[in-house]
C-alpha positions in Angstrom: 107.5 137.4 88.5 105.8 135.6 91.5 108.4 133.6 94.1 106.4 130.3 93.6 106.1 131.3 89.5 109.5 131.9 89.9 110.2 128.3 91.6 109.1 126.7 88.7 110.0 128.0 85.9 114.1 128.9 87.6 116.0 125.3 85.5 119.9 125.2 85.2 121.7 126.8 82.7 124.5 125.8 81.8 124.9 127.1 78.1 124.8 131.2 78.0 124.9 133.9 75.6 128.0 136.1 75.1 126.8 139.6 76.2 128.6 140.8 79.7 126.1 141.1 82.8 126.6 144.9 84.2 128.0 145.1 87.4 125.0 146.9 88.7 123.0 143.2 88.7 126.3 140.8 90.2 126.4 143.8 93.2 122.2 143.2 93.5 122.8 139.6 93.7 126.0 138.9 96.0 123.3 141.8 98.0 120.3 139.2 97.9 123.0 136.3 99.3 124.2 138.2 102.2 120.2 138.8 103.3 119.4 135.2 103.4 119.4 133.8 106.3 122.6 132.2 108.6 123.0 129.9 111.1 123.2 132.2 114.8 123.0 135.0 112.1 127.3 134.2 112.7 127.4 135.5 108.7 130.0 133.1 107.8 130.1 133.5 104.2 131.8 136.2 101.6 132.0 136.3 97.7 134.0 137.3 94.8 132.8 137.9 91.9 135.0 137.3 88.7 133.7 138.9 85.1 137.3 139.5 84.3 137.3 137.2 81.0 140.5 135.5 81.1 140.3 135.0 85.5 136.3 133.6 83.5 138.4 131.0 81.2 140.6 129.8 84.6 137.7 128.7 86.3 135.2 127.6 83.2 138.6 125.0 82.8 137.9 123.8 86.7 134.4 123.6 87.2 132.5 120.8 85.8 129.1 121.4 83.8 127.8 117.8 83.7 128.9 115.5 80.4 125.1 116.4 78.4 126.6 119.6 77.9 130.3 119.2 77.1 128.9 118.0 73.4 127.2 121.4 73.0 129.7 123.5 74.1 131.5 126.0 72.4 133.6 129.9 72.7 131.0 131.7 72.5 128.5 130.2 74.8 130.3 130.1 77.7 129.7 131.9 81.2 130.5 135.6 81.1 130.7 135.6 85.5 131.4 133.3 88.1 130.3 134.2 92.1 132.6 131.8 94.3 131.1 131.3 97.2 133.4 131.4 100.6 132.8 130.7 104.4 135.2 132.1 106.6 137.0 129.7 109.2 137.1 131.7 111.3 134.1 132.5 112.0 131.8 129.6 111.1 130.3 127.1 113.5 128.2 124.1 113.0 125.3 124.5 111.5 127.0 127.6 109.2 127.0 124.3 106.9 123.9 125.9 105.7 123.8 128.9 105.0 125.4 128.2 101.7 122.3 127.2 100.0 119.9 129.2 102.0 121.9 132.4 100.1 122.3 130.9 96.7 118.9 130.1 96.4 118.6 134.0 96.5 121.4 134.3 94.4 119.6 131.8 91.9 116.2 133.2 91.8 117.5 137.1 92.0 119.1 136.2 88.6 116.4 135.2 87.0 114.1 137.9 88.1 117.4 139.7 85.9 116.8 137.3 83.1 119.9 136.0 84.0 120.6 132.1 83.7 123.2 129.8 86.5 124.0 126.7 87.2 125.4 125.8 90.6 128.2 123.9 91.1 130.2 122.2 93.5 131.9 119.8 91.4 135.4 122.0 91.6 138.7 121.9 91.6 138.8 123.6 94.5 142.5 124.0 95.4 143.6 124.9 91.7 140.1 127.5 91.8 141.2 129.1 95.8 145.4 129.2 94.7 144.0 130.7 91.0 141.5 133.8 93.1 144.7 134.3 95.3 141.5 133.5 98.5 143.6 132.9 102.3 144.0 129.4 103.6 141.5 130.4 106.3 138.1 130.5 103.2 136.3 126.8 102.6 135.4 127.5 98.9 132.0 125.7 99.2 130.5 127.0 95.9 130.7 128.5 92.2 127.9 130.2 90.5 128.3 130.2 86.6 126.1 133.4 85.0 125.2 134.5 81.6 122.2 135.0 80.2 120.7 131.6 79.1 121.2 130.4 75.3 119.1 126.9 76.3 115.4 126.0 77.4 115.7 123.2 79.2 112.6 121.7 79.7 110.4 119.7 83.4 109.9 116.2 83.1 107.9 114.0 85.0 110.9 110.9 86.0 113.3 110.5 88.3 116.7 112.0 87.9 118.7 111.6 84.8 119.2 114.4 82.5 119.6 114.5 78.8 119.6 116.0 75.6 117.4 115.7 72.9 119.0 115.6 69.2 117.6 119.4 69.0 120.6 120.0 71.7 117.1 120.8 74.5 118.1 119.9 77.6 115.3 117.5 79.5 115.1 117.5 84.0 113.1 115.2 85.4 111.6 116.2 88.3 109.9 113.4 91.3 106.8 113.9 91.2 104.7 115.9 94.4 102.9 112.3 95.3 106.3 110.5 95.6 108.3 112.8 97.6 105.8 114.1 100.1 104.2 111.9 102.9 101.4 113.5 105.8 102.1 112.9 109.5 103.7 110.0 109.1 106.3 108.2 106.9 
């Protein structure tokens, strides 16, 4: 799959199949993140991969997927793995805040290539998750990424921002048009 086609195809997945993801693939996702650009090449990011079923359940209880998903949630469509994106505060500097976004996009596109769906979450209970995962105090928990083989196929819509599920449970995700956001030379 070519990069632009992958970008066009990528949608956030919130419902997953109950099928394990191999350690080889999870390691590949972190390696893709490791190779992302880093401000001043400081490389302050580290990654905690969680694929233990009991720990996954504890993480699930401390993250928010969005209301349109909760009514369809069952025990069998939860994530089977997570990657917690961590910033080492002793290494990070002013522009390091952009590193996580760059690394996460590499992870998401690599996951898509492997047929794996992902949901990026910033609405998380950071302190509880840090305690559950025994994350040292000198690390900031930036984001949590949930993974699994997709159990849904969201539909891209023209529109503004509010997503919804139709009567069949299919997620519709509106995106602003290119015409609305593209400006040439002057605003």
